[in-house]
N, C-alpha and C positions, 0 to 999 in steps of 0.2 A: 198628285201630275211634275211638285220638285223634286222628286227623287228615281226619273223616266230620265237614261243615260241624256246625255247632247243631241249625239248618235240616230239616236229611234227616231224625238221628236218629230223630223221630216217624212217620216213612215205613217202619223198619222195626220197628212193634209190640213195642219188646224184645229184639230178636234182634241177630246179632251178623250182618254178609257174611258170607257161605262164606272162605271161606283165597283161591281164587283171588279175591274181592272183588265177591261176585254179591248179589244180592238171594236170600234165602233163596228155596229154594220154596213154604214151607209160607207168606206173607207175603199176608195176606191183598187190602192194595191193589194189592200189585204182580200176584201173582195171578189176584185178585176169590179171590170165594167161590161157586166154579163148583163141579161137580165136575170130580176130577182124577185122574189115572190119577199119579197120581209113582214108580211103576213102571216105568216105560217110558220114563224118562227114562233114559241112559248113565248107565252111574257116570262120576265126574270130566267133566263138560259145567258142574256146576257147584261142583266141590271137589273138595280132593286136587291142589292147588299141590305142588309138588318145586320149589326156591329148583335151580338153576341159576349155573353159572359161563361166561360167554361171554364171551368178544372182541366189542367195538362193532360193528358192523355200518355195511358200507358201500353205500349206495345206486349204479350209475354207472347215469348219462342220455347217452342219447348228444344233444349239444347243441340237433345238426341237427337232430331233429324237431321240435324248438320249446315243446315242454309235455315232461311228466310226470307219472301220476296213480299215487299211493302212496291204502291207507285203514288204518287205523289199529284196533284196537277196542281199549274200556281203559277201566276205572271213572273215570276220568277225571272226568263228567259230576259223581257226587256221594263222591268226596275229592277233598282237595285237593293238588294237582301242590307238590310239595317237591325243590327241584333241586340239587348237589351243588357 
């Protein structure tokens, strides 16, 4: 929570991000105040982060193909990135 930019905090409506960095399902700004069936959300989708230790990944591509496409999912839009 200490890494969330101050401008984002009001959007959380006094709630914390989940341990996966998600806006809570009960946040009416993000999820609206329309009726929801929160029981239909699979366990672990928004919370349940488990710390792991792994080696850095190496992504190899064939230069002869001219390009490579990668997609990353991240909460970087609402959190600051901190490098070491």
